N, C-alpha and C positions, 0 to 999 in steps of 0.2 A: 144606601139612602140617596135620594135625589134632592139637592138643595139649590134654591135660587137665592142669591145674595144681592139685595137691592142697594146699590151704592158701592162705588169702588174708591172711596176715600181711604184714609188710613185704616180705620177699623174694618171696613168692608173688605178691602183687598187682602189685608193680613189674615182675616178670619176665613175668607173664601179659599185662599191658597192653603192654609193649614187644614181646613176641613177636607180638601181634596187629598192632602197628604195622609189623612186618616183612612183613605180609601173610598170616600163618598164621591159621587158625581156632582160637580158644582158648576153652576152657570152664574157668572157675575154680570150684573146689569148696571148700566149707567146711561143717562140721557145725553151725556156729552159724547157725541160720536167720534170726535177727534181723540178723546181719551181711549175709547174702545179700539180705535184703529191702532193707536200706539201699543196698547196691551196685546192686541193680536199680532203685532210685529215684534213682540218680545220685549218692549220697553216698559220699565217700571216707572210710573210718574212720581213716586215718592222715594226718599232715601231711607232704607231700613236694611241694616246689614243682613245678608243671606237671603233676602226675599227674592232677588232676581233668580238665583240658582234654584230655589224651591219652586218658584213659578214655572220655570222652564222644564223642570223635571216632571211636573204633574200635567202640564200641557202636552208634553210628549207622550205621557202615559194615557192620554185621552180622558182624564178625569176632570180637567179644568178648561173652561172656555169663557169667552166674553162676548156680550151682545148688547145692543141698544133696544132689543125687542123684549120688553117686559112680559108681554102676554105669552110668548113662546117659552120663556124661561119658567114662568109660574105654572104653565100647563103640565100637569103630571108630577109636580114637585111634592115631596113629602113634607118639606118645611120651607117656608119663605122668610128669610131674615131681612128685617128693615135696618139698614146701617147707613142712614143718611145723616147729614149734619143737623145739629141742634144748637146753633150759635146763640149767644146772649142777645135777647131782643133789645134793640136800641131804645133807651129811655126808661125801662122799668125793671131790668135785671132778669126778667123771665127767660126761660129757655124757649126759643122760637121753634114751635112744632109744625110750622107750615109744611116743611118737606116730609115730615113723618106722616101727617094726615093726607097729603097728596099721594104719597106712596100707598097708604092703606086703601084709599079709594080706587087707585089704579089696580091694585092687587085684587080687590073685590070683583072687578069686572073680568079678571083673567082666571079666577078659580073655576076649575071644572070637576074637581074631586076633592075629597078630604085633604086638608093640609093644616099644619100648625103655622100660624103667622107669629114670628118671633121678633120682638123688639130688641135689637142689639145696641141701638143708639142710647145715649144717656138721656133719660126723660124724667120729668117730674112725676111724683106719686099720683096715680090715677090715670096716667096716659094710656096704659094698655087697655083699660076698660073703655076709654074713648075710642081707641083703635077698633075695638070689638064693635062698638056702636056704629062707627063709620062704615065698616065692612058689611054689617048686617043691614044697614039702611040702604047702602048702594046695591047690595045683592042679597035680598031676603032669602033666597034658596041656597045660599052658599053653605057648605058643610066645612066648618073650620073651628079651631080653637086658637086662643092667643096665649103667648108665653112671654115672660120677661127673662132675658139672658144677658145681663150687663157685662161689659168687657172690663178687664183689669190689666190692660197691656201698657207696659212702659215703652215709650219710644226709644229706639236703640237696642231694646232687648225683647221686642214683641214676640218673635218666634219662640224664643226660650220660654217666655211667659205663657204662651198659648199651649205649647207642648208639655210644659212641666209647671202647671199652675199651682199657686198656693191654694186655690179653691175655684170651683165652678159654681155659680149661683144660677138656679133655674126656678123661676116662679111660674106655677101652672094652676089651673082650676080643675082639670079632669085627669083621670087615670090614662085616658087615651093619649092626651098630650104628653103626659109624663113618660109614657112608653116610647113615643117618638123621640123625645129629647134624650132619654136614656140610651137609645140606639145610636143617636148621633154622637154622643160622648162616650160610647162603649170603650174605645181605645184607652181613654183616660181612666175609666172605672176599673178596667182590668189591671191597670198599673197602680191602683190604690190611691189615686189622687182624690182629695175630698170633693164630693159633689153634693151641694146643699140644695135640697128641694124645698121650696117654701111657697107662700102665697104671692100674688102679683105685687101687692103694695110693699111687702117686706123686701122683695127682690129689688124693686125700684129704689127703696130707701137705703139699702145696703150700699149701693154704688155712691150715692151722695155722702153718706156718713163716712165711708172709707176715705174718699178724697178730701172731705173737709177735715178729718182727723189728721191726715198726712200734711195738709197745708198748715194746720195749726202747729204741728210738731216742727216744721221748718221755720215758721214764724216765731215760735217760742225760742229756738236756739239763736235766731237772728237778733231777737230782742236781748237775750242774755249776752250776746256778743257785744252789743252796744254798751251794756253795763260793764262788761269785762274791760273795755277800753278805758272807762272812767276810773276803775278801781285797781288796774294793773294786773288783772288776771289774764290767763291765756285760754280762749274759748276752745281750742283744740284739746287741751287737757281736761277742761270741764266736760266737754262732750264725751271724751273717753271715760271719765269718771262716772257719769250718770248712765252711759250706754251699757256698762257692765251689769247694771241692774236689769234682771230679766223682765221685770214689769215694764221697763221703759224701752230697752233694746237700743242698738247703736245705729240703726238705719234712719235716714232723714234727719240726722243731727249734725250736718255739715253747714257751718255758717257761710253766708254768701250774700249776693246782692238782691235776694228776694226770689220768690218762685214765679214761674211763668208757664207757658205751654198751652196746649189745647184743652186741658182738663181742669186743673186747679182753679184758675181765675173764673172760668165759666161755671163750674159746678158749685163753688162757694157762693157765687152771686145768685145762682138758681136756688140753692138751699135757703139762703137768707130771704129770698122772695117767697118761697113756700111757707116759711115761718110767718112772715108778715100777712100772707093771705089767710092763714089759719089762726090769726091772733095769738101767735106763740113766737115772739121774736127770738131768733137764734143769735143771742148776744155774743157768744164766743166767736161764732163764725163771722159776724159783722165786724168784730174787733180785729180778727185775723186779717180780713180784707184791708181794713184801714192801716194796720201796722205794716203790712206788706208794701203798701204804696209809700209809707213813710221810710221804709228801709231803702227803697230805690232812690228816693230823694236824698237820703243820708249819704248814699254812695256818691252822688253828684257832688255834694259838699266835701266829701273826703278827697275826691279828685281835684277839686278846686284848691283845697289846702295844699295838696301835693304839688300843684303848679304855682305855688307862691301867692295864692289869693285871687288869681284871675286866669281865665282860659285864653284871653285875647292875645293873639300873636303866637301862641304855643303850638307846637306840632306834637300830636298825641297818636301813638300807635295802639290800636285796640286788637287784642288777640281773642277772637271768638265772639260771635254775635247771636248764634242760635241759642234757644233757651236752655239747652243742655247738649252734651256731646252726643255723637252718633245719630244725629238727626239733622234734617234741613229745615225744621220747623222754627218759624220766627214768631209764632203767635204769643203775644204778651211777654216776649223776652225782655229781661232787664235792659238789654241794649237799646230797645226802642224808647226808653226814658233817658238813658245815659248818653248815647251818641248824639241825639239832637241837642241835648243840653251843652255838650262840648262845642258842637258846631255853632249853636246859637250864641255861645259866649265868645266866639271869635277864634276858636281853635281850628287848625288844619288837622283833619282826622284821616288816618290811614287804617284800613281794616283788613285783617287776615282771618279767613274762616274756611275750613276744608269743604264745607257743604252749604254755607249760608248765602253765597253770592246770588244764586238764582232768585231767591225771594228778597234778599237784603238790599239789592241795588235800588229797587223801587221804594222800599220802606225807609231807607236811610239816605235820602238825597243829600248831596254835598260831601259825602265820604268818598275817599279814593280807595280803590280795592287793589291790593297787591297779593302776590302768591306766597311770599316768604316772610317770616317774622323778622329776619335780620335786615331785609330790605326795608320793612316797615319801620324798624327802629333807627335806621340811619339818619342822623341829624335830629332825632326827636328829643323833646323835652320831658316826655313821660311815656312809659309803656304800661298798658293796662291789661292784665290777664282777666278776662271777663267770662270765658267759657272754657272749662278744663278739658279740652280735647287732649288725647294722648300725645299728639304732636307737640303740645306745649308743656308737657310734664318733665321733659328732660332737655330743656334748652341749655345752650352754652351761655350761661349768664355773663361770663367774662367777655365773651365776644359781643353780646348784646350791649353791655355797658360801654364797651370800647367804641361802638359806632354812634353813640348818642351824643347830642350836644350837651345835654344835662342828664346824667345817668340816674333817673328816678323810676322806681317801679311801684305800681299799685296792684297788688296781688289780691283780687277780690274773691278768689277761691282758696286762698291759703295753701297753694300748691308747694311753694318754697318756704324757706325759713329766713328770718332776719339775718342769721349768722351767714348763711350761704350767699345772700344778696350782698352783704357788706364785704365779704371776702372777694366777691367777684368785681367789686369796684363801684357798686351803686351808692350814691350819696345818701339817698333816702329810700326806705322800703316801707310801704304802707300796706297793711293787711286788714283783715276783718276780725275784730275781737281778740287781738293779740296783745292787749295792754300797751304799755309805753315802749 
């Protein structure tokens, strides 16, 4: 199959590279010619483990290429995927469909034969029908179908998720479109991965429902963590205890400083807005959003208490600022709330992150960036473990404590234990939901 992938952001690039590894001929398109130049030079503009090697392999095999010429990429394609951004629209919480509709109109002018136009971007219910209307209006003679094929990729594990998915969701209207999509995903079908074929609206809703549920699960355990601190329980034991229940499961039950990233904040906001537009308020989702913001604010107060009631004049080392490990993504990361609060309160902040500096320097003005956690801790009054990179999971706690002016640790990911911190010489150890 010949595939055109419109957009080389996170979803578009990972999807295009993986489709080419299935054996399809893939052309990835982006209006940013500097990005296309970088890609053609073998540079990957995002950090995703293993993506650079997989991209190089398929470029060499002749199955993967990059261009700024959308018309040339669409001409003769069996499927055209729209994988452009749908950020939260400023002011009202809606997903901004400007880029999706612009891509649809441009695709319409480039269609020369039958193709399935597939929306890979996360879009509100009803968007695919609007894409269909835009294309039909712009090119009344176009021979095409639309399909909804939402992505379920975890940053840091995207290739594994694409190649070994929990499920693939495909929303179609016609048998013709279903056949094209089946051929595209044939390598997964042959290995018995679940492929769910449904209508357009259900496919669109599945994406939002999945992310809202996971955001709710994270927020639930974070709220339980707050109560654990009051009653003397240990949220890690509570998580284990409820996670053994097959109806609940143990994933997404790790207490921390709140969710962030490119999906959960944006998609919960969009789902809440969809509910409002249809006079059916999504009260659970709205509460999840509110509580998640409160969790981040509670972390700031936890750190203030660890500093003796004030950040002023304190030196604080922050380990990790990306929203999760194995990514360079800073979107809606808890660090964007916590680090400015530290600096605004008068603290001197040193930041260490294996991949976050490229985006983080502009987003966290006033922070000093260092390469080594031990260097960051030297003379510090508090060390904060904010993102649980593997590099931070086996630190020499005794060495850390020995270099600090005041050996205090705030472990906001519960990586270590109070006992190990105390044995290493930390005067205070603050965790999330670990009781007294």
